[in-house]
N, C-alpha and C positions, 0 to 999 in steps of 0.2 A: 505493498500498500504505500506509494508513493504520494504523500503529500503537498509538495509541490509540485506537480499535474494537476494535483485534483480542478475541477474547476465546480467554484458553489453558484449561488443560484444567484441569477444577474444581479436583482433587488442587493447584495451581500457587496459582490465587485463595484455595483454603483456606488454604494456609500462606506465606500471602503474597510468595511468590515472585515472582509476575507483574509486578507494579508495578516490583518494582527491575529485571525483568530486558526488560520494557517500557522502562527508562528508556537501558539499557548498549543496546539495538536500535538504541534515538534517536541514539545519542549520534555514531553516523559511519556514515552512510549514501552510498549511489552509485547514480550510473544504471548501467545495465546497457551501454547502447550511449550512443552521442551526443545522437543522432536520437531516441533513446526517450524516456519519460515518467517509466518506473516507479523508482521507488528503491527500494531494498535493502539494508537494514542489511549491512555489512561485520564480519565478526569476525576475530580472532587466533586464528590455533591456539596453545592453550595446550595445557600438558600437564594440565588437567583436561577440555580438549573433547576430546585426544586421547582420555581415558580412556574418556569418556563413548562415544563412537563407537566401540572398540572393543568394550567393553561391549555395546553394542545389536545389534553383528554376531556376537557371539558368540550373542546370543539370536535372531538369524534377522530381525531388523528394521530390516536397511538394505538395499535393494536400488541393484544400479549397473548402467549400461548405460542412455540415453537413451532408445530404445525399450522395453526391456524396462518404463522406468520410464513412460512413455507409457500404453502397453497398459495399463497395473496400474491407473493413474487414472482411466483410460477406465471397465475395467471397472468398477471401484470406484461413478462418477460413474454410471452404467447402472443401476448396483444402489440405489444410493441412491434416484434419479428411478421409479423402481418402486415403490419402495417409501413415496415419498410419497406418488402418485399414489395406490397402495391406502389408505393411511391418513389420504391429505385433511389431514399435517399440514405442519409448515412447519421444512426446514433446520434443523440443528441446526449453530450456525454457528458452533462452536468449533475451535481449531486442533489437528489432529491428524494431521500431517504437516508433513513438514520438510525442504525442496530445500536444498541446500548444494550447493554450486559453489564450480570453482575460478577461480582470476585471469589465470588462459591460455586460455582459450576465446578460436572465432572471434566475429564477429559475428552468424555465421547463429546459433552455437547458442544465445547470447543472446538473440537473436529470439525463435529456440522456448522457451527459459523463461521470456520474458514472457507468452509466450499460453498456458505452463501456468500460471502460474501470477494470469491473469486469467481465466482458466478456472475455475478450483477455488479461488478467492480467501477463499470463506469456511471453507475445512478446511487451506491450506497456508500455510507460510511458509519464502520463501525468503530465502537469505542466502547473499552472498558470501564465501566465506573467502580473505582475505588470503596466498594458497598456491598455487604451480604443482601442476598435475596430479600429479604424481608426489611430492609432499610428503602431499597432500589422498592417496593412494593407500598411502603407506606409513602415514599416522596411523589408517586404517581397516582396512589387511589387515596391516601389520607386517612387509609385506614391502616387496618390489623391485614395485610395478605402480602403473598409469598412471590416475588415476581423475578424469575433469572431474567426474561431476555425480552425488549418490547421495540416495537419497531414504529416511528416517528415519520408518519406518510404523504405528508404533503409539504412542497418545495417553501410556505411558508411559515410553517410548525419546525420545520429545517432549519430557517432562519430564524428563528426565535431561539427556539435550543441552542445553536452555536452562537447567537450573540449571549446568550446569559455567562457563557465562558470569558468574556472580556469586558462585562460590565462594571466589575468589581477590582479590574486593572488598568482603568483607564486613567 
């Protein structure tokens, strides 16, 4: 996952936040698995990130449940591939989805996450949130839930969540 080559939503590039966010994402990275090659950004769960996640959930732009996320991404990819075939155009290589996951997943889960990130690399950014699934669930739902993986689905919600990473660093 080469952050320097990622293209963020247009609104973030227009307002100058994309470059700042790229620096924050590059500052702290980790391998998902000891034998894995993929490095992902590590996020700290701040108040601004929690607020952005809750806002995205209220807007119905957050999906949880690994199987549901996989099905949704596969359906979107199929539709995109069909459209590209019909129009004979090139894919839009901008991040429009954000896959966030807790730090207490099993190696099998992280292997599946690596597969998803590889398959959808042109439009999805994966980040490890440095909290356990209970704290991630609380951050997203505001209740007593345990969630290991979430998908933020819309470019506006993705932009809001990513901008929350620089709110306290201005």
